ZALO-116226 format. One record per atom (N, C-alpha, C): residue in three letters; z, y, x. Coordinates in pm, whole numbers. Example, Ala and Ser with C-alpha at 12.3 -4.5 7.8 and 13.67 -1.06 7.14 Angstrom:
> code, pz, py, px
> ALA, 780, -569, 1319 .
> ALA, 780, -450, 1230 .
> ALA, 780, -330, 1320 .
> SER, 708, -225, 1285 .
> SER, 714, -106, 1367 .
> SER, 787, 3, 1290 .
// end
This chain:
> code, pz, py, px
> MET, 0, -120, 85 .
> MET, 0, 0, 0 .
> MET, 0, 125, 88 .
> ILE, -86, 219, 59 .
> ILE, -97, 340, 138 .
> ILE, 17, 435, 104 .
> ASN, 81, 488, 208 .
> ASN, 188, 585, 189 .
> ASN, 125, 720, 157 .
> GLN, 139, 765, 30 .
> GLN, 73, 888, -12 .
> GLN, 123, 1010, 64 .
> TYR, 246, 1002, 117 .
> TYR, 302, 1116, 187 .
> TYR, 240, 1134, 326 .
> GLN, 170, 1032, 372 .
> GLN, 103, 1043, 502 .
> GLN, -40, 1095, 487 .
> THR, -90, 1107, 364 .
> THR, -227, 1149, 343 .
> THR, -261, 1283, 407 .
> PRO, -179, 1389, 390 .
> PRO, -210, 1516, 457 .
> PRO, -220, 1502, 609 .
> ASN, -131, 1419, 667 .
> ASN, -138, 1395, 812 .
> ASN, -271, 1332, 851 .
> ARG, -313, 1233, 775 .
> ARG, -437, 1162, 806 .
> ARG, -557, 1255, 793 .
> ILE, -558, 1338, 687 .
> ILE, -669, 1431, 668 .
> ILE, -675, 1530, 783 .
> ALA, -558, 1585, 823 .
> ALA, -554, 1680, 933 .
> ALA, -604, 1617, 1063 .
> GLU, -559, 1494, 1090 .
> GLU, -602, 1424, 1211 .
> GLU, -752, 1398, 1210 .
> LEU, -805, 1359, 1094 .
> LEU, -948, 1333, 1083 .
> LEU, -1030, 1460, 1102 .
> LEU, -982, 1572, 1047 .
> LEU, -1053, 1699, 1065 .
> LEU, -1061, 1736, 1212 .
> VAL, -949, 1719, 1282 .
> VAL, -948, 1749, 1426 .
> VAL, -1040, 1653, 1501 .
> HIS, -1035, 1525, 1465 .
> HIS, -1119, 1426, 1532 .
> HIS, -1268, 1454, 1510 .
> VAL, -1304, 1486, 1385 .
> VAL, -1445, 1517, 1355 .
> VAL, -1489, 1638, 1436 .
> GLY, -1403, 1739, 1445 .
> GLY, -1438, 1858, 1523 .
> GLY, -1463, 1826, 1669 .
> ARG, -1377, 1743, 1727 .
> ARG, -1395, 1707, 1868 .
> ARG, -1521, 1622, 1888 .
> ALA, -1542, 1527, 1798 .
> ALA, -1659, 1440, 1810 .
> ALA, -1788, 1520, 1794 .
> ALA, -1786, 1618, 1703 .
> ALA, -1906, 1697, 1677 .
> ALA, -1941, 1788, 1794 .
> ARG, -1839, 1830, 1871 .
> ARG, -1863, 1919, 1984 .
> ARG, -1905, 1845, 2111 .
> SER, -1907, 1714, 2106 .
> SER, -1944, 1636, 2223 .
> SER, -2086, 1670, 2267 .
> GLU, -2104, 1691, 2396 .
> GLU, -2235, 1726, 2449 .
> GLU, -2302, 1608, 2518 .
> ALA, -2248, 1489, 2496 .
> ALA, -2299, 1371, 2567 .
> ALA, -2447, 1345, 2539 .
> ARG, -2491, 1377, 2413 .
> ARG, -2630, 1347, 2377 .
> ARG, -2722, 1467, 2396 .
> ASN, -2667, 1577, 2445 .
> ASN, -2746, 1699, 2458 .
> ASN, -2816, 1698, 2594 .
> GLU, -2948, 1688, 2594 .
> GLU, -3024, 1675, 2718 .
> GLU, -3097, 1803, 2756 .
> ASN, -3075, 1910, 2684 .
> ASN, -3139, 2036, 2717 .
> ASN, -3074, 2096, 2842 .
> PRO, -3146, 2112, 2953 .
> PRO, -3085, 2160, 3078 .
> PRO, -3030, 2301, 3068 .
> ARG, -3077, 2382, 2971 .
> ARG, -3029, 2519, 2961 .
> ARG, -2902, 2529, 2877 .
> SER, -2861, 2420, 2814 .
> SER, -2754, 2430, 2715 .
> SER, -2622, 2369, 2762 .
> SER, -2593, 2377, 2892 .
> SER, -2466, 2327, 2944 .
> SER, -2357, 2430, 2914 .
> LEU, -2330, 2448, 2785 .
> LEU, -2231, 2545, 2741 .
> LEU, -2099, 2475, 2710 .
> THR, -1990, 2549, 2725 .
> THR, -1861, 2497, 2684 .
> THR, -1852, 2502, 2531 .
> ALA, -1749, 2436, 2477 .
> ALA, -1731, 2436, 2332 .
> ALA, -1713, 2578, 2280 .
> ALA, -1638, 2661, 2354 .
> ALA, -1614, 2800, 2312 .
> ALA, -1743, 2881, 2317 .
> GLN, -1827, 2854, 2417 .
> GLN, -1955, 2927, 2426 .
> GLN, -2050, 2887, 2313 .
> TRP, -2049, 2758, 2277 .
> TRP, -2130, 2715, 2163 .
> TRP, -2081, 2783, 2035 .
> THR, -1950, 2790, 2019 .
> THR, -1893, 2856, 1900 .
> THR, -1936, 3001, 1894 .
> CYS, -1935, 3067, 2008 .
> CYS, -1976, 3208, 2015 .
> CYS, -2123, 3224, 1979 .
> LEU, -2206, 3136, 2030 .
> LEU, -2350, 3144, 2002 .
> LEU, -2375, 3123, 1852 .
> ARG, -2308, 3024, 1794 .
> ARG, -2322, 3001, 1649 .
> ARG, -2272, 3121, 1571 .
> PHE, -2159, 3178, 1616 .
> PHE, -2099, 3290, 1544 .
> PHE, -2195, 3408, 1537 .
> PHE, -2257, 3443, 1648 .
> PHE, -2349, 3556, 1649 .
> PHE, -2477, 3524, 1571 .
> ALA, -2508, 3397, 1556 .
> ALA, -2624, 3359, 1475 .
> ALA, -2593, 3366, 1326 .
> ARG, -2465, 3350, 1288 .
> ARG, -2427, 3340, 1147 .
> ARG, -2360, 3464, 1090 .
> ALA, -2307, 3552, 1176 .
> ALA, -2229, 3665, 1128 .
> ALA, -2317, 3783, 1090 .
> ASN, -2264, 3870, 1003 .
> ASN, -2339, 3989, 967 .
> ASN, -2328, 4096, 1076 .
> GLY, -2404, 4205, 1062 .
> GLY, -2413, 4305, 1167 .
> GLY, -2281, 4366, 1208 .
> SER, -2195, 4397, 1112 .
> SER, -2068, 4461, 1143 .
> SER, -1967, 4366, 1206 .
> THR, -1993, 4235, 1199 .
> THR, -1900, 4134, 1249 .
> THR, -1942, 4078, 1385 .
> ARG, -2068, 4099, 1424 .
> ARG, -2119, 4042, 1550 .
> ARG, -2074, 4125, 1670 .
> THR, -1943, 4131, 1690 .
> THR, -1883, 4206, 1799 .
> THR, -1786, 4116, 1874 .
> PRO, -1748, 4152, 1998 .
> PRO, -1648, 4072, 2069 .
> PRO, -1516, 4061, 1994 .
> SER, -1473, 4170, 1929 .
> SER, -1347, 4164, 1853 .
> SER, -1362, 4074, 1731 .
> GLY, -1480, 4077, 1667 .
> GLY, -1505, 3988, 1554 .
> GLY, -1500, 3843, 1597 .
> PHE, -1561, 3813, 1712 .
> PHE, -1557, 3675, 1762 .
> PHE, -1416, 3636, 1803 .
> ALA, -1339, 3729, 1862 .
> ALA, -1201, 3700, 1901 .
> ALA, -1119, 3658, 1779 .
> SER, -1137, 3728, 1668 .
> SER, -1065, 3693, 1545 .
> SER, -1109, 3557, 1493 .
> PHE, -1239, 3533, 1495 .
> PHE, -1294, 3407, 1445 .
> PHE, -1246, 3289, 1529 .
> GLN, -1242, 3306, 1661 .
> GLN, -1204, 3201, 1754 .
> GLN, -1053, 3191, 1770 .
> ALA, -979, 3288, 1713 .
> ALA, -833, 3294, 1726 .
> ALA, -794, 3297, 1873 .
> THR, -856, 3389, 1947 .
> THR, -827, 3404, 2089 .
> THR, -809, 3552, 2120 .
> THR, -776, 3585, 2244 .
> THR, -756, 3724, 2281 .
> THR, -892, 3793, 2298 .
> ARG, -891, 3925, 2288 .
> ARG, -1016, 3999, 2305 .
> ARG, -1068, 3985, 2448 .
> GLY, -976, 3974, 2545 .
> GLY, -1019, 3956, 2683 .
> GLY, -1093, 3826, 2703 .
> THR, -1039, 3719, 2648 .
> THR, -1105, 3588, 2659 .
> THR, -1239, 3590, 2587 .
> ALA, -1241, 3649, 2467 .
> ALA, -1365, 3657, 2390 .
> ALA, -1471, 3737, 2466 .
> SER, -1430, 3848, 2528 .
> SER, -1525, 3931, 2602 .
> SER, -1585, 3856, 2720 .
> GLN, -1505, 3772, 2787 .
> GLN, -1557, 3694, 2899 .
> GLN, -1661, 3594, 2852 .
> ILE, -1637, 3531, 2737 .
> ILE, -1733, 3435, 2682 .
> ILE, -1863, 3507, 2646 .
> VAL, -1850, 3624, 2583 .
> VAL, -1967, 3702, 2544 .
> VAL, -2046, 3744, 2668 .
> LYS, -1977, 3789, 2772 .
> LYS, -2044, 3832, 2895 .
> LYS, -2120, 3717, 2959 .
> THR, -2063, 3597, 2954 .
> THR, -2129, 3480, 3012 .
> THR, -2260, 3450, 2939 .
> LEU, -2255, 3453, 2805 .
> LEU, -2377, 3428, 2728 .
> LEU, -2480, 3538, 2750 .
> GLU, -2434, 3661, 2768 .
> GLU, -2526, 3773, 2793 .
> GLU, -2591, 3758, 2930 .
> ARG, -2514, 3718, 3032 .
> ARG, -2571, 3698, 3166 .
> ARG, -2674, 3586, 3166 .
> ARG, -2654, 3487, 3082 .
> ARG, -2746, 3374, 3076 .
> ARG, -2869, 3405, 2990 .
> GLY, -2873, 3524, 2934 .
> GLY, -2989, 3566, 2856 .
> GLY, -2996, 3507, 2717 .
> LEU, -2881, 3461, 2664 .
> LEU, -2879, 3398, 2532 .
> LEU, -2850, 3499, 2421 .
> ILE, -2783, 3608, 2454 .
> ILE, -2756, 3713, 2357 .
> ILE, -2782, 3848, 2423 .
> THR, -2801, 3948, 2340 .
> THR, -2820, 4085, 2390 .
> THR, -2744, 4180, 2300 .
> GLY, -2688, 4287, 2359 .
> GLY, -2606, 4380, 2282 .
> GLY, -2673, 4515, 2266 .
> GLN, -2637, 4583, 2157 .
> GLN, -2683, 4719, 2136 .
> GLN, -2574, 4799, 2067 .
> ARG, -2567, 4927, 2098 .
> ARG, -2464, 5014, 2043 .
> ARG, -2483, 5032, 1892 .
> SER, -2370, 5034, 1820 .
> SER, -2374, 5056, 1676 .
> SER, -2413, 5200, 1646 .
> ASP, -2494, 5218, 1543 .
> ASP, -2531, 5353, 1500 .
> ASP, -2412, 5427, 1441 .
> ARG, -2320, 5353, 1378 .
> ARG, -2205, 5414, 1315 .
> ARG, -2095, 5448, 1414 .
> ASP, -2073, 5358, 1509 .
> ASP, -1965, 5376, 1607 .
> ASP, -2019, 5342, 1745 .
> ARG, -2043, 5445, 1826 .
> ARG, -2105, 5423, 1957 .
> ARG, -2017, 5343, 2052 .
> ARG, -1889, 5330, 2019 .
> ARG, -1800, 5250, 2103 .
> ARG, -1815, 5101, 2075 .
> SER, -1876, 5068, 1963 .
> SER, -1891, 4928, 1923 .
> SER, -2028, 4875, 1962 .
> VAL, -2030, 4751, 2012 .
> VAL, -2155, 4687, 2052 .
> VAL, -2179, 4564, 1964 .
> ARG, -2297, 4559, 1902 .
> ARG, -2336, 4445, 1819 .
> ARG, -2425, 4352, 1900 .
> PHE, -2402, 4222, 1888 .
> PHE, -2479, 4125, 1966 .
> PHE, -2571, 4042, 1876 .
> ASP, -2691, 4016, 1929 .
> ASP, -2790, 3934, 1859 .
> ASP, -2839, 3826, 1955 .
> LEU, -2885, 3716, 1900 .
> LEU, -2941, 3610, 1984 .
> LEU, -3080, 3651, 2033 .
> THR, -3108, 3617, 2158 .
> THR, -3242, 3638, 2212 .
> THR, -3328, 3517, 2173 .
> ALA, -3455, 3524, 2209 .
> ALA, -3544, 3411, 2183 .
> ALA, -3492, 3285, 2253 .
> MET, -3438, 3302, 2376 .
> MET, -3382, 3188, 2449 .
> MET, -3257, 3136, 2378 .
> GLY, -3177, 3228, 2322 .
> GLY, -3058, 3187, 2250 .
> GLY, -3092, 3106, 2126 .
> LEU, -3193, 3151, 2053 .
> LEU, -3238, 3079, 1934 .
> LEU, -3292, 2941, 1970 .
> GLU, -3364, 2934, 2081 .
> GLU, -3419, 2805, 2125 .
> GLU, -3306, 2711, 2167 .
> THR, -3205, 2766, 2235 .
> THR, -3091, 2685, 2276 .
> THR, -3015, 2631, 2156 .
> LEU, -3002, 2713, 2052 .
> LEU, -2927, 2674, 1933 .
> LEU, -2990, 2555, 1862 .
> VAL, -3118, 2532, 1885 .
> VAL, -3186, 2416, 1827 .
> VAL, -3121, 2286, 1875 .
> HIS, -3063, 2291, 1997 .
> HIS, -3001, 2174, 2058 .
> HIS, -2849, 2174, 2038 .
> ASP, -2802, 2242, 1935 .
> ASP, -2660, 2252, 1905 .
> ASP, -2598, 2113, 1891 .
> PRO, -2486, 2086, 1961 .
> PRO, -2418, 1956, 1946 .
> PRO, -2372, 1928, 1803 .
> LEU, -2361, 2031, 1720 .
> LEU, -2320, 2011, 1581 .
> LEU, -2432, 1953, 1494 .
> SER, -2552, 1940, 1550 .
> SER, -2665, 1898, 1467 .
> SER, -2644, 1760, 1405 .
> ASP, -2578, 1669, 1477 .
> ASP, -2551, 1536, 1421 .
> ASP, -2459, 1546, 1299 .
> LEU, -2353, 1627, 1312 .
> LEU, -2260, 1645, 1200 .
> LEU, -2330, 1713, 1083 .
> ILE, -2414, 1812, 1112 .
> ILE, -2489, 1880, 1006 .
> ILE, -2577, 1779, 932 .
> GLY, -2638, 1689, 1007 .
> GLY, -2723, 1587, 945 .
> GLY, -2644, 1493, 857 .
> VAL, -2525, 1454, 903 .
> VAL, -2439, 1365, 823 .
> VAL, -2397, 1433, 694 .
> ILE, -2357, 1560, 703 .
> ILE, -2318, 1635, 584 .
> ILE, -2437, 1652, 489 .
> GLY, -2555, 1670, 547 .
> GLY, -2675, 1686, 466 .
> GLY, -2709, 1563, 385 .
> GLN, -2657, 1446, 424 .
> GLN, -2683, 1323, 350 .
> GLN, -2592, 1306, 228 .
> LEU, -2488, 1392, 219 .
> LEU, -2400, 1386, 102 .
> LEU, -2474, 1438, -21 .
> GLN, -2429, 1396, -137 .
> GLN, -2484, 1448, -262 .
> GLN, -2452, 1597, -272 .
> GLU, -2540, 1672, -339 .
> GLU, -2522, 1816, -347 .
> GLU, -2388, 1855, -410 .
> ASP, -2349, 1788, -517 .
> ASP, -2222, 1823, -581 .
> ASP, -2103, 1788, -491 .
> GLU, -2118, 1682, -411 .
> GLU, -2013, 1644, -318 .
> GLU, -1999, 1749, -208 .
> ARG, -2113, 1798, -159 .
> ARG, -2109, 1905, -59 .
> ARG, -2046, 2031, -115 .
> ASP, -2080, 2065, -239 .
> ASP, -2024, 2186, -301 .
> ASP, -1872, 2176, -312 .
> ARG, -1823, 2061, -359 .
> ARG, -1678, 2043, -372 .
> ARG, -1609, 2046, -235 .
> PHE, -1673, 1984, -138 .
> PHE, -1618, 1980, -2 .
> PHE, -1609, 2121, 57 .
> LEU, -1714, 2199, 36 .
> LEU, -1716, 2336, 87 .
> LEU, -1609, 2421, 19 .
> GLN, -1594, 2406, -111 .
> GLN, -1492, 2482, -183 .
> GLN, -1352, 2447, -134 .
> THR, -1329, 2317, -112 .
> THR, -1198, 2273, -64 .
> THR, -1170, 2328, 75 .
> LEU, -1266, 2316, 167 .
> LEU, -1247, 2367, 302 .
> LEU, -1229, 2518, 303 .
> SER, -1301, 2589, 216 .
> SER, -1287, 2734, 209 .
> SER, -1147, 2773, 166 .
> ARG, -1092, 2702, 66 .
> ARG, -956, 2731, 21 .
> ARG, -854, 2699, 129 .
> MET, -875, 2589, 200 .
> MET, -785, 2553, 308 .
> MET, -787, 2657, 419 .
> THR, -907, 2703, 454 .
> THR, -921, 2804, 559 .
> THR, -850, 2933, 521 .
> SER, -870, 2975, 397 .
> SER, -807, 3098, 349 .
> SER, -655, 3085, 345 .
> ALA, -606, 2969, 300 .
> ALA, -462, 2947, 292 .
> ALA, -399, 2944, 431 .
> LEU, -466, 2879, 526 .
> LEU, -413, 2872, 663 .
> LEU, -412, 3010, 727 .
> ALA, -516, 3087, 702 .
> ALA, -521, 3223, 755 .
> ALA, -406, 3307, 698 .
> GLY, -374, 3286, 569 .
> GLY, -263, 3358, 509 .
> GLY, -130, 3321, 570 .
> LEU, -110, 3192, 599 .
> LEU, 15, 3147, 661 .
> LEU, 33, 3206, 800 .
> ARG, -77, 3221, 872 .
> ARG, -70, 3270, 1010 .
> ARG, -98, 3419, 1022 .
> ASP, -123, 3484, 908 .
> ASP, -147, 3627, 904 .
> ASP, -262, 3668, 996 .
> VAL, -374, 3595, 984 .
> VAL, -495, 3626, 1061 .
> VAL, -611, 3640, 962 .
> PRO, -720, 3703, 1003 .
> PRO, -834, 3720, 911 .
> PRO, -894, 3586, 870 .
> ALA, -937, 3580, 746 .
> ALA, -1009, 3462, 695 .
> ALA, -1157, 3497, 690 .
> PHE, -1241, 3415, 751 .
> PHE, -1384, 3441, 752 .
> PHE, -1451, 3364, 639 .
> GLY, -1551, 3426, 579 .
> GLY, -1626, 3361, 474 .
> GLY, -1752, 3441, 445 .
> THR, -1825, 3402, 343 .
> THR, -1947, 3472, 306 .
> THR, -1928, 3543, 172 .
> CYS, -2027, 3618, 132 .
> CYS, -2014, 3705, 16 .
> CYS, -1994, 3632, -117 .
> GLN, -2050, 3512, -129 .
> GLN, -2053, 3446, -260 .
> GLN, -1917, 3440, -328 .
> ASP, -1810, 3409, -251 .
> ASP, -1678, 3398, -313 .
> ASP, -1582, 3504, -260 .
> CYS, -1635, 3617, -215 .
> CYS, -1551, 3726, -164 .
> CYS, -1518, 3823, -277 .
> SER, -1393, 3867, -284 .
> SER, -1351, 3955, -392 .
> SER, -1411, 4095, -379 .
> HIS, -1467, 4129, -261 .
> HIS, -1530, 4260, -242 .
> HIS, -1672, 4263, -298 .
> PHE, -1726, 4145, -328 .
> PHE, -1869, 4133, -359 .
> PHE, -1899, 4137, -508 .
> THR, -2000, 4213, -545 .
> THR, -2051, 4215, -682 .
> THR, -2199, 4179, -678 .
> PRO, -2237, 4063, -733 .
> PRO, -2378, 4023, -729 .
> PRO, -2465, 4108, -820 .
> ALA, -2590, 4123, -780 .
> ALA, -2687, 4195, -862 .
> ALA, -2825, 4138, -833 .
> ASN, -2873, 4054, -925 .
> ASN, -3000, 3984, -905 .
> ASN, -2995, 3903, -776 .
> ASP, -3088, 3928, -684 .
> ASP, -3090, 3852, -559 .
> ASP, -3010, 3920, -448 .
> SER, -2954, 4037, -474 .
> SER, -2878, 4108, -372 .
> SER, -2737, 4132, -424 .
> GLY, -2672, 4240, -382 .
> GLY, -2538, 4268, -431 .
> GLY, -2479, 4390, -363 .
> TYR, -2351, 4414, -393 .
> TYR, -2283, 4533, -342 .
> TYR, -2149, 4491, -282 .
> CYS, -2116, 4545, -164 .
> CYS, -1989, 4518, -98 .
> CYS, -1900, 4641, -113 .
> ALA, -1789, 4625, -186 .
> ALA, -1698, 4737, -207 .
> ALA, -1623, 4773, -79 .
> CYS, -1600, 4674, 8 .
> CYS, -1529, 4702, 133 .
> CYS, -1610, 4791, 225 .
> MET, -1740, 4759, 238 .
> MET, -1828, 4837, 324 .
> MET, -1894, 4953, 249 .
> ALA, -1874, 4957, 116 .
> ALA, -1939, 5058, 31 .
> ALA, -2088, 5062, 59 .
> ALA, -2151, 4944, 54 .
> ALA, -2292, 4935, 90 .
> ALA, -2363, 4828, 8 .
> GLU, -2491, 4853, -17 .
> GLU, -2575, 4752, -81 .
> GLU, -2607, 4644, 22 .
> LEU, -2616, 4520, -24 .
> LEU, -2645, 4408, 65 .
> LEU, -2782, 4350, 32 .
> ALA, -2857, 4320, 135 .
> ALA, -2984, 4251, 117 .
> ALA, -2957, 4104, 91 .
> ALA, -3053, 4036, 34 .
> ALA, -3035, 3895, -1 .
> ALA, -2997, 3811, 120 .
> GLU, -3059, 3839, 236 .
> GLU, -3032, 3758, 354 .
> GLU, -2893, 3781, 412 .
> GLU, -2825, 3891, 373 .
> GLU, -2692, 3920, 425 .
> GLU, -2582, 3846, 351 .
> ILE, -2611, 3800, 231 .
> ILE, -2508, 3743, 145 .
> ILE, -2451, 3613, 200 .
> ASP, -2529, 3540, 278 .
> ASP, -2485, 3411, 330 .
> ASP, -2434, 3422, 474 .
> GLN, -2410, 3544, 522 .
> GLN, -2364, 3563, 659 .
> GLN, -2212, 3575, 664 .
> LEU, -2154, 3532, 776 .
> LEU, -2009, 3541, 795 .
> LEU, -1966, 3687, 805 .
> CYS, -1849, 3717, 751 .
> CYS, -1801, 3854, 753 .
> CYS, -1651, 3857, 783 .
> ALA, -1612, 3947, 875 .
> ALA, -1471, 3961, 911 .
> ALA, -1391, 4034, 804 .
> SER, -1461, 4101, 710 .
> SER, -1394, 4172, 602 .
> SER, -1377, 4085, 478 .
> TYR, -1408, 3958, 491 .
> TYR, -1401, 3864, 379 .
> TYR, -1260, 3859, 320 .
> GLN, -1254, 3859, 190 .
> GLN, -1128, 3842, 118 .
> GLN, -1152, 3744, 4 .
> GLY, -1098, 3625, 18 .
> GLY, -1115, 3523, -85 .
> GLY, -1042, 3560, -212 .
> PRO, -1081, 3500, -324 .
> PRO, -1016, 3529, -451 .
> PRO, -871, 3488, -457 .
> ALA, -832, 3392, -371 .
> ALA, -693, 3348, -368 .
> ALA, -662, 3290, -231 .
> ARG, -541, 3318, -180 .
> ARG, -501, 3268, -49 .
> ARG, -450, 3124, -57 .
> GLY, -387, 3089, -168 .
> GLY, -324, 2959, -177 .
> GLY, -418, 2851, -226 .
> ILE, -370, 2730, -228 .
> ILE, -446, 2615, -277 .
> ILE, -376, 2563, -401 .
> GLN, -444, 2566, -514 .
> GLN, -385, 2521, -639 .
> GLN, -393, 2370, -650 .
> THR, -295, 2315, -715 .
> THR, -299, 2173, -747 .
> THR, -379, 2154, -875 .
> GLU, -412, 2028, -906 .
> GLU, -485, 2001, -1028 .
> GLU, -404, 2047, -1149 .
> GLY, -269, 2025, -1145 .
> GLY, -185, 2065, -1256 .
> GLY, -185, 2215, -1277 .
> GLU, -180, 2290, -1165 .
> GLU, -181, 2437, -1175 .
> GLU, -313, 2485, -1234 .
> ARG, -423, 2422, -1194 .
> ARG, -552, 2463, -1248 .
> ARG, -561, 2432, -1397 .
> ASP, -504, 2316, -1436 .
> ASP, -507, 2279, -1578 .
> ASP, -422, 2375, -1661 .
> ASP, -307, 2419, -1606 .
> ASP, -218, 2508, -1678 .
> ASP, -282, 2643, -1704 .
> ARG, -368, 2686, -1609 .
> ARG, -431, 2817, -1620 .
> ARG, -559, 2813, -1702 .
> ALA, -609, 2692, -1727 .
> ALA, -734, 2677, -1802 .
> ALA, -716, 2716, -1949 .
// end
């Protein structure tokens, strides 16, 4: 008989194990992509984040590391020609980073591709439920540790959809369709906690 009280432990251990297994570079044969796990995370982050979030401080928050460590990772990727920075039009002290053509080509060999393929084999409704659960867990954990929770516009309380685009109340700006699925450091989920089935039924 399975001890139900050990289930959270098992899920947490499996999440950590899947993360480590997915970051393995053993099958990656691209000679240009000898990146560390943190460098891969940074490259993915700049590929997925919106313009205001693609900064060293944004990556530091996402990676839960110091700004100094994040800046060193960013500088390494910039020296290798994988990303390039440009000054923000709004704040000249801020530098936004984008992937170069070499960075985009390197990302094709992302060690996460095997995990992405496995997830892609799940049924669509199963993926949707899984994503919703992980999003709630991420938001709840961020609340416990008092750190920013990253997410996209679809379930952000700042976002108001309008046809194929929308409006962000936090940035006081209209969003293009392609921006809605990008990571944002200003993300605010509808709820920090994780409701039980009973709590959801009571509120229904």
